[in-house]
N, CA, C and O atoms as CSV, one atom per row, in Angstrom:
chain,resi,resn,atom,element,x,y,z
A,1,UNK,N,N,130.318,104.691,135.456
A,1,UNK,CA,C,131.789,104.803,135.613
A,1,UNK,C,C,132.391,104.154,134.207
A,1,UNK,O,O,131.835,103.336,133.474
A,2,UNK,N,N,133.505,104.676,134.079
A,2,UNK,CA,C,134.374,104.492,132.735
A,2,UNK,C,C,135.060,103.160,132.788
A,2,UNK,O,O,135.386,102.862,133.937
A,3,UNK,N,N,135.350,102.336,131.940
A,3,UNK,CA,C,135.808,101.285,131.971
A,3,UNK,C,C,137.408,101.549,131.869
A,3,UNK,O,O,137.688,102.594,131.281
A,4,UNK,N,N,138.315,100.915,132.260
A,4,UNK,CA,C,139.654,100.656,132.661
A,4,UNK,C,C,140.238,99.878,130.862
A,4,UNK,O,O,140.019,98.689,130.627
A,5,UNK,N,N,140.796,100.598,130.044
A,5,UNK,CA,C,141.627,100.336,128.965
A,5,UNK,C,C,142.499,99.438,129.377
A,5,UNK,O,O,143.275,99.645,130.310
A,6,UNK,N,N,142.436,98.247,128.637
A,6,UNK,CA,C,143.732,97.275,128.634
A,6,UNK,C,C,144.936,98.071,127.632
A,6,UNK,O,O,144.783,98.749,126.616
A,7,UNK,N,N,146.149,97.689,128.361
A,7,UNK,CA,C,147.065,98.315,127.623
A,7,UNK,C,C,147.457,97.336,126.227
A,7,UNK,O,O,147.583,96.112,126.179
A,8,UNK,N,N,147.599,98.377,125.104
A,8,UNK,CA,C,147.628,97.367,124.019
A,8,UNK,C,C,148.905,96.695,124.169
A,8,UNK,O,O,149.817,97.094,124.894
A,9,UNK,N,N,148.928,95.353,123.238
A,9,UNK,CA,C,150.230,94.859,123.210
A,9,UNK,C,C,151.132,94.815,122.076
A,9,UNK,O,O,150.759,94.254,121.046
A,10,UNK,N,N,152.167,95.295,122.146
A,10,UNK,CA,C,152.992,95.508,120.719
A,10,UNK,C,C,153.302,94.360,120.195
A,10,UNK,O,O,154.181,93.649,120.684
A,11,UNK,N,N,152.603,94.029,119.111
A,11,UNK,CA,C,153.355,92.997,117.946
A,11,UNK,C,C,153.787,93.216,117.167
A,11,UNK,O,O,153.885,94.439,117.067
A,12,UNK,N,N,154.341,92.526,116.104
A,12,UNK,CA,C,155.438,92.572,114.810
A,12,UNK,C,C,155.054,93.445,114.080
A,12,UNK,O,O,153.858,93.336,113.807
A,13,UNK,N,N,155.610,94.369,113.588
A,13,UNK,CA,C,155.279,95.159,112.913
A,13,UNK,C,C,155.549,94.861,111.163
A,13,UNK,O,O,156.629,94.675,110.600
A,14,UNK,N,N,154.380,94.887,110.659
A,14,UNK,CA,C,154.397,94.425,109.294
A,14,UNK,C,C,154.053,92.704,109.221
A,14,UNK,O,O,154.489,91.984,108.323
A,15,UNK,N,N,153.255,92.262,110.265
A,15,UNK,CA,C,153.158,91.294,110.372
A,15,UNK,C,C,152.688,90.727,109.010
A,15,UNK,O,O,153.397,89.835,108.545
A,16,UNK,N,N,151.588,91.112,108.291
A,16,UNK,CA,C,151.540,90.576,106.759
A,16,UNK,C,C,152.731,90.200,106.131
A,16,UNK,O,O,152.844,89.020,105.797
A,17,UNK,N,N,153.962,91.265,105.832
A,17,UNK,CA,C,154.977,91.106,105.107
A,17,UNK,C,C,155.560,89.727,105.647
A,17,UNK,O,O,155.656,88.768,104.881
A,18,UNK,N,N,155.931,89.650,106.917
A,18,UNK,CA,C,156.640,88.614,107.379
A,18,UNK,C,C,155.967,87.102,107.124
A,18,UNK,O,O,156.628,86.072,106.985
A,19,UNK,N,N,154.527,87.194,107.093
A,19,UNK,CA,C,153.961,85.963,106.742
A,19,UNK,C,C,153.559,85.614,105.126
A,19,UNK,O,O,152.955,84.604,104.764
A,20,UNK,N,N,154.020,86.648,104.300
A,20,UNK,CA,C,154.233,86.753,102.935
A,20,UNK,C,C,155.426,85.956,102.500
A,20,UNK,O,O,155.434,84.957,101.781
A,21,UNK,N,N,156.582,86.669,103.150
A,21,UNK,CA,C,157.982,85.825,103.046
A,21,UNK,C,C,158.052,84.504,103.426
A,21,UNK,O,O,158.652,83.699,102.714
A,22,UNK,N,N,157.443,84.122,104.604
A,22,UNK,CA,C,157.584,82.722,104.926
A,22,UNK,C,C,156.769,81.845,103.897
A,22,UNK,O,O,157.160,80.749,103.498
A,23,UNK,N,N,155.667,82.413,103.536
A,23,UNK,CA,C,154.645,81.516,102.157
A,23,UNK,C,C,155.853,81.181,100.889
A,23,UNK,O,O,156.223,80.163,100.304
A,24,UNK,N,N,156.175,82.481,100.849
A,24,UNK,CA,C,157.167,82.598,99.619
A,24,UNK,C,C,158.292,81.551,99.766
A,24,UNK,O,O,158.883,81.125,98.774
A,25,UNK,N,N,158.583,81.136,101.040
A,25,UNK,CA,C,159.780,80.668,100.996
A,25,UNK,C,C,159.319,79.028,101.181
A,25,UNK,O,O,160.101,78.201,100.711
A,26,UNK,N,N,158.231,78.593,101.767
A,26,UNK,CA,C,157.962,77.291,102.004
A,26,UNK,C,C,157.375,76.909,100.349
A,26,UNK,O,O,157.555,75.747,99.986
A,27,UNK,N,N,156.852,77.641,99.605
A,27,UNK,CA,C,156.312,77.500,98.523
A,27,UNK,C,C,157.564,77.057,97.414
A,27,UNK,O,O,157.469,76.022,96.754
A,28,UNK,N,N,158.644,77.905,97.312
A,28,UNK,CA,C,159.625,77.796,96.759
A,28,UNK,C,C,160.610,76.348,97.079
A,28,UNK,O,O,161.210,75.648,96.263
A,29,UNK,N,N,160.506,76.200,98.705
A,29,UNK,CA,C,161.028,74.870,98.810
A,29,UNK,C,C,160.263,73.867,98.300
A,29,UNK,O,O,160.604,73.096,97.402
A,30,UNK,N,N,159.424,73.881,98.770
A,30,UNK,CA,C,157.919,72.671,97.994
A,30,UNK,C,C,158.345,72.190,96.572
A,30,UNK,O,O,158.503,71.051,96.133
A,31,UNK,N,N,158.497,73.541,95.933
A,31,UNK,CA,C,158.631,73.180,94.555
A,31,UNK,C,C,159.778,72.636,93.969
A,31,UNK,O,O,159.880,71.902,92.987
A,32,UNK,N,N,160.773,73.185,94.843
A,32,UNK,CA,C,162.207,72.721,94.316
A,32,UNK,C,C,162.517,71.196,94.717
A,32,UNK,O,O,163.314,70.418,94.192
A,33,UNK,N,N,161.677,71.006,95.772
A,33,UNK,CA,C,161.761,69.218,96.152
A,33,UNK,C,C,160.837,68.499,95.165
A,33,UNK,O,O,161.094,67.307,94.993
A,34,UNK,N,N,160.010,68.913,94.620
A,34,UNK,CA,C,159.501,67.833,93.843
A,34,UNK,C,C,159.984,67.628,92.835
A,34,UNK,O,O,160.628,68.467,92.206
A,35,UNK,N,N,159.729,66.235,92.404
A,35,UNK,CA,C,160.495,65.574,91.154
A,35,UNK,C,C,159.677,65.766,89.855
A,35,UNK,O,O,158.465,65.567,89.939
A,36,UNK,N,N,160.193,66.125,88.680
A,36,UNK,CA,C,159.217,66.102,87.594
A,36,UNK,C,C,159.516,65.015,86.749
A,36,UNK,O,O,160.637,64.666,86.381
A,37,UNK,N,N,158.314,64.452,86.440
A,37,UNK,CA,C,158.368,63.239,85.355
A,37,UNK,C,C,158.245,63.705,83.985
A,37,UNK,O,O,157.396,64.538,83.668
A,38,UNK,N,N,159.022,63.221,83.209
A,38,UNK,CA,C,158.867,63.592,81.976
A,38,UNK,C,C,158.852,62.753,80.886
A,38,UNK,O,O,159.831,62.020,80.744
A,39,UNK,N,N,157.795,62.687,79.940
A,39,UNK,CA,C,157.697,61.443,79.162
A,39,UNK,C,C,158.779,61.853,77.676
A,39,UNK,O,O,159.089,62.961,77.237
A,40,UNK,N,N,159.099,60.658,77.251
A,40,UNK,CA,C,159.828,61.208,75.628
A,40,UNK,C,C,159.008,60.922,74.494
A,40,UNK,O,O,159.503,60.376,73.507
A,41,UNK,N,N,157.700,61.265,74.545
A,41,UNK,CA,C,156.689,61.367,73.663
A,41,UNK,C,C,155.999,62.521,73.898
A,41,UNK,O,O,155.200,62.774,72.997
A,42,UNK,N,N,156.035,63.531,75.042
A,42,UNK,CA,C,155.217,64.360,75.002
A,42,UNK,C,C,155.001,65.770,74.451
A,42,UNK,O,O,154.168,66.616,74.772
A,43,UNK,N,N,156.080,65.799,73.436
A,43,UNK,CA,C,156.015,66.538,72.220
A,43,UNK,C,C,155.321,66.693,71.138
A,43,UNK,O,O,155.573,67.558,70.299
A,44,UNK,N,N,154.371,65.854,71.061
A,44,UNK,CA,C,153.405,65.449,69.986
A,44,UNK,C,C,153.657,64.111,69.261
A,44,UNK,O,O,152.719,63.463,68.796
A,45,UNK,N,N,154.933,63.714,69.174
A,45,UNK,CA,C,155.123,62.589,68.768
A,45,UNK,C,C,154.475,61.186,69.431
A,45,UNK,O,O,154.539,61.062,70.654
A,46,UNK,N,N,153.918,60.247,68.709
A,46,UNK,CA,C,153.537,58.945,69.112
A,46,UNK,C,C,154.670,58.153,70.014
A,46,UNK,O,O,155.886,58.049,69.857
A,47,UNK,N,N,153.736,57.609,71.072
A,47,UNK,CA,C,154.808,56.969,71.861
A,47,UNK,C,C,154.630,55.632,72.416
A,47,UNK,O,O,153.547,55.527,72.993
A,48,UNK,N,N,155.191,54.806,72.425
A,48,UNK,CA,C,154.900,53.566,72.373
A,48,UNK,C,C,154.449,52.853,74.053
A,48,UNK,O,O,155.275,52.320,74.794
A,49,UNK,N,N,153.304,52.978,74.297
A,49,UNK,CA,C,152.857,52.372,75.390
A,49,UNK,C,C,153.502,51.567,76.444
A,49,UNK,O,O,153.832,51.900,77.582
A,50,UNK,N,N,153.633,50.254,75.730
A,50,UNK,CA,C,154.395,49.235,76.174
A,50,UNK,C,C,155.808,49.710,76.961
A,50,UNK,O,O,156.382,48.820,77.588
A,51,UNK,N,N,156.340,50.913,76.967
A,51,UNK,CA,C,157.541,50.852,77.401
A,51,UNK,C,C,157.364,51.873,78.366
A,51,UNK,O,O,157.172,52.988,77.881
A,52,UNK,N,N,157.379,51.771,79.934
A,52,UNK,CA,C,157.564,52.593,80.845
A,52,UNK,C,C,158.641,53.516,81.001
A,52,UNK,O,O,159.241,53.454,82.075
A,53,UNK,N,N,159.086,54.521,80.000
A,53,UNK,CA,C,160.289,55.237,79.837
A,53,UNK,C,C,160.578,56.728,80.228
A,53,UNK,O,O,161.112,57.659,79.626
A,54,UNK,N,N,160.042,56.597,81.415
A,54,UNK,CA,C,160.059,58.144,82.118
A,54,UNK,C,C,161.395,58.009,82.950
A,54,UNK,O,O,161.963,57.019,83.411
A,55,UNK,N,N,161.735,59.549,82.983
A,55,UNK,CA,C,162.996,59.966,83.329
A,55,UNK,C,C,162.903,60.686,84.388
A,55,UNK,O,O,161.939,61.451,84.404
A,56,UNK,N,N,163.767,60.695,85.511
A,56,UNK,CA,C,163.148,61.287,86.346
A,56,UNK,C,C,164.389,62.727,86.395
A,56,UNK,O,O,165.500,62.424,85.960
A,57,UNK,N,N,164.259,63.846,86.771
A,57,UNK,CA,C,164.785,64.929,86.685
A,57,UNK,C,C,164.646,65.734,88.121
A,57,UNK,O,O,163.584,65.906,88.719
A,58,UNK,N,N,165.961,66.194,88.545
A,58,UNK,CA,C,165.475,67.115,89.740
A,58,UNK,C,C,164.863,68.033,89.977
A,58,UNK,O,O,164.572,68.574,88.910
A,59,UNK,N,N,164.296,68.797,91.173
A,59,UNK,CA,C,163.334,69.762,90.839
A,59,UNK,C,C,163.642,71.182,90.180
A,59,UNK,O,O,163.192,72.156,90.783
A,60,UNK,N,N,164.315,71.389,89.081
A,60,UNK,CA,C,164.521,72.712,89.068
A,60,UNK,C,C,163.559,73.113,88.030
A,60,UNK,O,O,163.405,72.923,86.823
A,61,UNK,N,N,162.961,73.761,89.007
A,61,UNK,CA,C,161.431,74.727,88.749
A,61,UNK,C,C,161.692,76.248,88.342
A,61,UNK,O,O,162.016,76.954,89.297
A,62,UNK,N,N,161.632,76.731,87.401
A,62,UNK,CA,C,161.434,77.969,87.026
A,62,UNK,C,C,160.563,79.030,87.855
A,62,UNK,O,O,160.906,80.198,88.036
A,63,UNK,N,N,159.230,78.366,88.393
A,63,UNK,CA,C,158.382,78.970,89.496
A,63,UNK,C,C,159.081,78.984,90.827
A,63,UNK,O,O,158.686,79.788,91.671
A,64,UNK,N,N,159.954,78.276,91.064
A,64,UNK,CA,C,160.490,78.110,92.401
A,64,UNK,C,C,161.457,79.141,92.748
A,64,UNK,O,O,161.571,79.745,93.815
A,65,UNK,N,N,162.235,79.260,91.520
A,65,UNK,CA,C,162.965,80.285,91.170
A,65,UNK,C,C,162.547,82.163,91.473
A,65,UNK,O,O,162.986,83.085,92.161
A,66,UNK,N,N,161.526,81.948,90.540
A,66,UNK,CA,C,160.406,83.473,90.659
A,66,UNK,C,C,159.815,83.828,92.182
A,66,UNK,O,O,159.744,84.893,92.795
A,67,UNK,N,N,159.369,82.272,92.565
A,67,UNK,CA,C,159.184,82.603,93.882
A,67,UNK,C,C,160.047,83.449,94.891
A,67,UNK,O,O,159.635,84.380,95.582
A,68,UNK,N,N,161.445,82.895,94.834
A,68,UNK,CA,C,162.362,82.990,95.532
A,68,UNK,C,C,163.001,84.773,95.212
A,68,UNK,O,O,163.264,85.638,96.047
A,69,UNK,N,N,163.078,84.825,93.951
A,69,UNK,CA,C,162.685,86.395,93.352
A,69,UNK,C,C,161.750,87.320,94.337
A,69,UNK,O,O,161.955,88.323,95.021
A,70,UNK,N,N,161.065,86.809,94.171
A,70,UNK,CA,C,159.671,87.534,95.138
A,70,UNK,C,C,159.897,87.761,96.230
A,70,UNK,O,O,159.891,88.915,96.659
A,71,UNK,N,N,160.161,86.698,96.983
A,71,UNK,CA,C,160.286,86.806,98.517
A,71,UNK,C,C,161.619,87.682,98.640
A,71,UNK,O,O,161.572,88.346,99.675
A,72,UNK,N,N,162.880,87.909,97.854
A,72,UNK,CA,C,163.970,88.962,97.954
A,72,UNK,C,C,163.186,90.439,98.127
A,72,UNK,O,O,163.340,91.298,98.996
A,73,UNK,N,N,162.203,90.402,96.859
A,73,UNK,CA,C,161.829,91.747,96.590
A,73,UNK,C,C,160.830,92.130,97.113
A,73,UNK,O,O,160.558,93.269,96.733
A,74,UNK,N,N,159.747,91.510,98.201
A,74,UNK,CA,C,159.121,91.752,99.074
A,74,UNK,C,C,159.916,92.220,100.509
A,74,UNK,O,O,159.542,93.223,101.118
A,75,UNK,N,N,160.826,91.551,100.885
A,75,UNK,CA,C,161.439,92.278,102.012
A,75,UNK,C,C,162.930,93.257,102.006
A,75,UNK,O,O,163.685,93.722,102.859
A,76,UNK,N,N,162.823,93.246,100.376
A,76,UNK,CA,C,163.342,94.950,100.786
A,76,UNK,C,C,162.541,95.823,100.232
A,76,UNK,O,O,162.671,96.979,100.633
A,77,UNK,N,N,161.624,95.585,99.298
A,77,UNK,CA,C,160.572,96.618,99.533
A,77,UNK,C,C,159.940,97.147,101.088
A,77,UNK,O,O,159.895,98.350,101.347
A,78,UNK,N,N,159.532,96.242,101.935
A,78,UNK,CA,C,158.736,96.279,102.929
A,78,UNK,C,C,159.758,96.491,104.001
A,78,UNK,O,O,159.349,96.642,105.152
A,79,UNK,N,N,161.524,96.531,103.660
A,79,UNK,CA,C,162.207,96.807,104.495
A,79,UNK,C,C,162.369,96.187,105.770
A,79,UNK,O,O,162.556,96.790,106.826
A,80,UNK,N,N,162.259,94.531,105.568
A,80,UNK,CA,C,162.112,93.737,106.940
A,80,UNK,C,C,163.410,93.168,106.672
A,80,UNK,O,O,163.991,93.251,105.590
A,81,UNK,N,N,163.918,92.481,107.895
A,81,UNK,CA,C,165.137,91.661,107.796
A,81,UNK,C,C,164.991,89.921,108.023
A,81,UNK,O,O,164.706,89.398,109.101
A,82,UNK,N,N,165.228,89.276,106.890
A,82,UNK,CA,C,164.873,88.189,106.810
A,82,UNK,C,C,165.924,87.477,107.814
A,82,UNK,O,O,167.040,87.887,108.134
A,83,UNK,N,N,165.233,86.252,108.237
A,83,UNK,CA,C,166.199,85.361,109.379
A,83,UNK,C,C,167.654,85.022,108.870
A,83,UNK,O,O,167.727,85.448,107.717
A,84,UNK,N,N,168.509,84.598,109.141
A,84,UNK,CA,C,169.807,84.309,108.792
A,84,UNK,C,C,169.595,82.743,108.189
A,84,UNK,O,O,170.016,82.356,107.098
A,85,UNK,N,N,169.011,82.123,108.948
A,85,UNK,CA,C,169.188,80.630,108.117
A,85,UNK,C,C,168.090,80.650,106.893
A,85,UNK,O,O,168.134,79.638,106.194
A,86,UNK,N,N,167.154,81.595,106.534
A,86,UNK,CA,C,166.394,82.027,105.407
A,86,UNK,C,C,167.233,82.402,104.502
A,86,UNK,O,O,167.226,82.025,103.330
A,87,UNK,N,N,168.213,83.380,105.152
A,87,UNK,CA,C,169.112,84.080,103.801
A,87,UNK,C,C,170.179,82.838,103.611
A,87,UNK,O,O,170.713,82.675,102.514
A,88,UNK,N,N,170.379,82.234,104.386
A,88,UNK,CA,C,171.736,81.335,103.852
A,88,UNK,C,C,171.460,80.348,103.207
A,88,UNK,O,O,172.311,79.685,102.614
A,89,UNK,N,N,169.713,79.980,103.224
A,89,UNK,CA,C,169.341,78.879,102.127
A,89,UNK,C,C,168.589,79.274,100.736
A,89,UNK,O,O,167.726,78.576,100.205
A,90,UNK,N,N,169.089,80.567,100.224
A,90,UNK,CA,C,168.490,81.413,99.121
A,90,UNK,C,C,169.987,81.611,98.516
A,90,UNK,O,O,170.966,81.760,99.247
A,91,UNK,N,N,170.049,81.596,97.129
A,91,UNK,CA,C,171.143,81.573,96.320
A,91,UNK,C,C,171.114,83.288,96.505
A,91,UNK,O,O,170.125,83.877,96.941
A,92,UNK,N,N,172.340,83.947,96.105
A,92,UNK,CA,C,172.328,85.361,96.309
A,92,UNK,C,C,172.166,85.611,94.486
A,92,UNK,O,O,171.406,86.510,94.126
A,93,UNK,N,N,172.648,85.072,93.787
A,93,UNK,CA,C,172.695,84.931,92.422
A,93,UNK,C,C,171.257,84.812,91.532
A,93,UNK,O,O,170.844,85.787,90.903
A,94,UNK,N,N,170.694,83.799,91.541
A,94,UNK,CA,C,169.687,83.504,91.041
A,94,UNK,C,C,168.289,82.891,91.782
A,94,UNK,O,O,167.374,82.308,91.201
A,95,UNK,N,N,168.377,83.154,93.060
A,95,UNK,CA,C,167.423,83.254,93.934
A,95,UNK,C,C,166.438,81.756,94.185
A,95,UNK,O,O,165.277,81.645,94.580
A,96,UNK,N,N,167.459,80.698,93.770
A,96,UNK,CA,C,166.782,79.485,93.938
A,96,UNK,C,C,166.895,79.215,95.401
A,96,UNK,O,O,167.636,79.894,96.112
A,97,UNK,N,N,166.265,78.360,95.802
A,97,UNK,CA,C,166.369,77.716,97.277
A,97,UNK,C,C,167.627,76.435,97.533
A,97,UNK,O,O,167.643,75.337,96.976
A,98,UNK,N,N,168.536,76.915,98.447
A,98,UNK,CA,C,169.617,75.978,98.466
A,98,UNK,C,C,169.184,74.849,99.156
A,98,UNK,O,O,168.739,74.978,100.296
A,99,UNK,N,N,169.278,73.423,98.454
A,99,UNK,CA,C,169.171,72.172,99.410
A,99,UNK,C,C,169.840,71.404,98.899
A,99,UNK,O,O,169.979,71.154,97.701
A,100,UNK,N,N,170.542,70.755,100.235
A,100,UNK,CA,C,171.796,70.174,99.889
A,100,UNK,C,C,171.567,68.910,99.332
A,100,UNK,O,O,171.003,68.089,100.055
A,101,UNK,N,N,172.009,68.458,97.766
A,101,UNK,CA,C,171.808,67.475,97.303
A,101,UNK,C,C,170.924,67.350,95.932
A,101,UNK,O,O,170.828,66.415,95.137
A,102,UNK,N,N,170.406,68.448,95.949
A,102,UNK,CA,C,169.287,68.768,94.738
A,102,UNK,C,C,169.779,70.002,94.307
A,102,UNK,O,O,170.248,70.102,93.173
A,103,UNK,N,N,169.728,71.012,95.118
A,103,UNK,CA,C,170.598,72.330,94.192
A,103,UNK,C,C,171.291,72.793,94.903
A,103,UNK,O,O,171.206,74.018,94.815
A,104,UNK,N,N,172.019,72.467,95.651
A,104,UNK,CA,C,173.485,72.581,96.449
A,104,UNK,C,C,174.587,71.539,96.786
A,104,UNK,O,O,174.305,70.343,96.855
A,105,UNK,N,N,175.869,72.013,97.001
A,105,UNK,CA,C,176.811,70.903,97.473
A,105,UNK,C,C,177.422,71.937,98.648
A,105,UNK,O,O,177.693,73.138,98.653
A,106,UNK,N,N,177.482,71.114,99.404
A,106,UNK,CA,C,178.125,71.500,100.670
A,106,UNK,C,C,179.881,70.441,100.541
A,106,UNK,O,O,180.167,69.304,100.166
A,107,UNK,N,N,180.633,71.587,101.072
A,107,UNK,CA,C,182.123,70.745,100.977
A,107,UNK,C,C,182.767,72.010,102.067
A,107,UNK,O,O,182.254,73.118,102.222
A,108,UNK,N,N,183.886,71.552,102.676
A,108,UNK,CA,C,184.621,71.968,104.273
A,108,UNK,C,C,185.734,72.265,103.442
A,108,UNK,O,O,186.208,71.372,102.740
A,109,UNK,N,N,186.221,73.449,103.437
A,109,UNK,CA,C,187.514,73.667,102.746
A,109,UNK,C,C,188.395,74.386,104.204
A,109,UNK,O,O,187.934,74.585,105.328
A,110,UNK,N,N,189.551,74.616,103.771
A,110,UNK,CA,C,190.760,74.981,104.913
A,110,UNK,C,C,191.877,75.348,103.985
A,110,UNK,O,O,192.694,74.593,103.457
A,111,UNK,N,N,191.764,76.596,103.889
A,111,UNK,CA,C,192.780,76.787,102.572
A,111,UNK,C,C,194.127,77.545,103.502
A,111,UNK,O,O,194.975,78.202,102.899
A,112,UNK,N,N,194.177,77.385,104.782
A,112,UNK,CA,C,195.779,77.270,105.641
A,112,UNK,C,C,196.431,76.241,105.148
A,112,UNK,O,O,195.961,75.185,104.725
A,113,UNK,N,N,198.030,76.730,105.243
A,113,UNK,CA,C,199.001,75.773,104.945
A,113,UNK,C,C,198.975,74.600,105.309
A,113,UNK,O,O,199.368,74.527,106.473
A,114,UNK,N,N,198.629,73.367,104.773
A,114,UNK,CA,C,198.816,72.106,105.193
A,114,UNK,C,C,197.504,72.092,105.773
A,114,UNK,O,O,197.393,70.977,106.282
A,115,UNK,N,N,196.679,72.607,105.922
A,115,UNK,CA,C,195.356,72.719,106.615
A,115,UNK,C,C,195.285,72.496,107.999
A,115,UNK,O,O,194.426,71.863,108.612
A,116,UNK,N,N,196.637,73.294,108.585
A,116,UNK,CA,C,196.847,72.783,109.972
A,116,UNK,C,C,196.065,73.750,110.838
A,116,UNK,O,O,196.034,73.533,112.049
A,117,UNK,N,N,195.537,74.624,110.416
A,117,UNK,CA,C,194.500,75.823,111.520
A,117,UNK,C,C,193.122,75.151,111.389
A,117,UNK,O,O,192.679,75.079,110.243
A,118,UNK,N,N,192.432,74.685,112.319
A,118,UNK,CA,C,191.310,74.185,112.502
A,118,UNK,C,C,190.254,75.437,112.716
A,118,UNK,O,O,189.044,75.261,112.574
A,119,UNK,N,N,190.639,76.311,112.958
A,119,UNK,CA,C,190.014,77.474,113.057
A,119,UNK,C,C,189.655,78.296,111.883
A,119,UNK,O,O,188.964,79.306,112.022
A,120,UNK,N,N,190.235,77.782,110.365
A,120,UNK,CA,C,190.207,78.264,109.179
A,120,UNK,C,C,189.354,77.617,108.612
A,120,UNK,O,O,189.379,77.749,107.388
A,121,UNK,N,N,188.419,76.804,109.098
A,121,UNK,CA,C,187.634,76.036,108.200
A,121,UNK,C,C,186.443,76.951,107.672
A,121,UNK,O,O,185.984,77.901,108.306
A,122,UNK,N,N,186.015,76.534,106.436
A,122,UNK,CA,C,185.385,77.361,105.632
A,122,UNK,C,C,184.409,76.402,105.003
A,122,UNK,O,O,184.818,75.741,104.048
A,123,UNK,N,N,182.682,76.180,105.581
A,123,UNK,CA,C,181.788,75.844,104.603
A,123,UNK,C,C,181.237,76.526,103.475
A,123,UNK,O,O,180.535,77.534,103.565
A,124,UNK,N,N,181.687,75.750,102.016
A,124,UNK,CA,C,181.408,76.574,101.035
A,124,UNK,C,C,180.169,75.715,100.398
A,124,UNK,O,O,180.210,74.520,100.104
A,125,UNK,N,N,179.202,76.489,100.274
A,125,UNK,CA,C,177.678,76.307,99.568
A,125,UNK,C,C,178.019,76.429,98.246
A,125,UNK,O,O,178.373,77.571,97.956
A,126,UNK,N,N,178.031,75.651,97.360
A,126,UNK,CA,C,177.675,75.936,95.850
A,126,UNK,C,C,176.281,75.607,95.211
A,126,UNK,O,O,175.493,74.727,95.556
A,127,UNK,N,N,176.176,76.439,94.290
A,127,UNK,CA,C,174.440,76.658,93.839
A,127,UNK,C,C,174.499,75.524,92.515
A,127,UNK,O,O,175.462,75.722,91.775
A,128,UNK,N,N,173.974,74.850,92.285
A,128,UNK,CA,C,174.388,73.859,91.044
A,128,UNK,C,C,173.473,74.323,89.789
A,128,UNK,O,O,173.516,73.734,88.709
A,129,UNK,N,N,172.666,75.408,90.036
A,129,UNK,CA,C,171.778,75.732,89.072
A,129,UNK,C,C,172.809,76.671,88.367
A,129,UNK,O,O,173.160,76.496,87.200
A,130,UNK,N,N,173.379,77.924,89.356
A,130,UNK,CA,C,173.983,78.596,88.896
A,130,UNK,C,C,175.340,78.668,88.737
A,130,UNK,O,O,175.729,79.293,87.751
A,131,UNK,N,N,176.239,78.136,89.537
A,131,UNK,CA,C,177.344,77.875,89.733
A,131,UNK,C,C,178.150,78.704,90.984
A,131,UNK,O,O,179.200,78.316,91.496
A,132,UNK,N,N,177.485,79.812,91.313
A,132,UNK,CA,C,177.791,80.884,92.728
A,132,UNK,C,C,178.551,79.769,93.825
A,132,UNK,O,O,178.604,78.544,93.712
A,133,UNK,N,N,179.038,80.520,94.766
A,133,UNK,CA,C,179.331,79.826,96.141
A,133,UNK,C,C,179.284,80.849,97.210
A,133,UNK,O,O,179.593,82.024,97.011
A,134,UNK,N,N,178.953,80.451,98.173
A,134,UNK,CA,C,178.750,81.132,99.497
A,134,UNK,C,C,179.917,80.530,100.374
A,134,UNK,O,O,180.462,79.451,100.147
A,135,UNK,N,N,180.197,81.332,101.340
A,135,UNK,CA,C,181.334,81.096,102.117
A,135,UNK,C,C,180.892,81.067,103.680
A,135,UNK,O,O,180.263,82.077,103.997
A,136,UNK,N,N,181.033,80.380,104.442
A,136,UNK,CA,C,180.769,80.588,105.764
A,136,UNK,C,C,181.645,79.874,106.580
A,136,UNK,O,O,181.930,78.679,106.508
A,137,UNK,N,N,182.153,80.948,107.574
A,137,UNK,CA,C,183.233,80.514,108.633
A,137,UNK,C,C,182.688,79.307,109.434
A,137,UNK,O,O,181.509,79.147,109.751
A,138,UNK,N,N,183.771,78.446,109.727
A,138,UNK,CA,C,183.247,77.206,110.694
A,138,UNK,C,C,184.241,76.906,111.817
A,138,UNK,O,O,185.424,76.649,111.595
A,139,UNK,N,N,183.738,76.950,112.938
A,139,UNK,CA,C,184.527,76.360,114.089
A,139,UNK,C,C,185.296,77.613,114.548
A,139,UNK,O,O,185.713,77.558,115.705
A,140,UNK,N,N,185.558,78.727,113.850
A,140,UNK,CA,C,186.112,79.713,114.487
A,140,UNK,C,C,185.139,80.670,115.674
A,140,UNK,O,O,183.908,80.662,115.696
A,141,UNK,N,N,185.819,81.279,116.394
A,141,UNK,CA,C,184.972,82.098,117.351
A,141,UNK,C,C,185.035,83.653,117.027
A,141,UNK,O,O,186.046,84.259,116.675
A,142,UNK,N,N,183.753,84.188,117.212
A,142,UNK,CA,C,183.257,85.137,116.633
A,142,UNK,C,C,184.340,86.414,117.650
A,142,UNK,O,O,184.393,86.515,118.876
A,143,UNK,N,N,185.168,87.327,116.479
A,143,UNK,CA,C,185.642,88.562,117.423
A,143,UNK,C,C,184.960,89.566,118.044
A,143,UNK,O,O,184.113,90.173,117.390
A,144,UNK,N,N,185.220,89.936,119.480
A,144,UNK,CA,C,184.590,91.155,120.404
A,144,UNK,C,C,184.585,92.234,119.423
A,144,UNK,O,O,185.473,92.398,118.587
A,145,UNK,N,N,183.464,93.021,119.570
A,145,UNK,CA,C,183.140,94.106,119.019
A,145,UNK,C,C,184.325,95.112,119.679
A,145,UNK,O,O,184.548,94.972,120.882
A,146,UNK,N,N,185.067,96.091,118.947
A,146,UNK,CA,C,186.093,96.802,119.105
A,146,UNK,C,C,185.942,97.243,120.598
A,146,UNK,O,O,186.748,96.875,121.452
A,147,UNK,N,N,184.729,98.155,120.910
A,147,UNK,CA,C,184.464,98.622,122.448
A,147,UNK,C,C,184.250,97.734,123.552
A,147,UNK,O,O,183.979,98.128,124.686
A,148,UNK,N,N,184.410,96.174,123.115
A,148,UNK,CA,C,184.282,95.244,124.274
A,148,UNK,C,C,185.468,94.272,124.367
A,148,UNK,O,O,185.402,93.181,124.934
A,149,UNK,N,N,186.516,94.745,123.783
A,149,UNK,CA,C,187.768,94.311,123.740
A,149,UNK,C,C,188.560,95.186,124.471
A,149,UNK,O,O,189.657,94.742,124.810
A,150,UNK,N,N,188.311,96.181,124.758
A,150,UNK,CA,C,189.308,97.504,125.952
A,150,UNK,C,C,188.616,97.111,127.577
A,150,UNK,O,O,188.993,97.727,128.574
């Protein structure tokens, strides 16, 4: 007697690419959140050990930007769609991870006359590394598609 074959469950296509992109995003976020301690005598000059003269700088890491660039190229070459939240957290011009207070500034802007239209609010996310800005509508209802309006 032949065995009944179980129906194959359809999984996510290119699952390895999704796993790779999530890893690259997590690694870039981790490296961006790290604070770098730099010592003033690290370039070879003798340093006075009695002074604890360390400066903390925000986690600007070239490696984190490279990982963001790799994430973008993997998603394009594999033709996979990135999550909207993930796309909003990556700068389009320098591929750095946008974290509020570290590498990004968030402002609400309303350019209507006298700021009287509450549906004209726009969230402006500015990258502190390259200076580019992204704009996202806030509070406005999305318009119906043309064939649904009829």
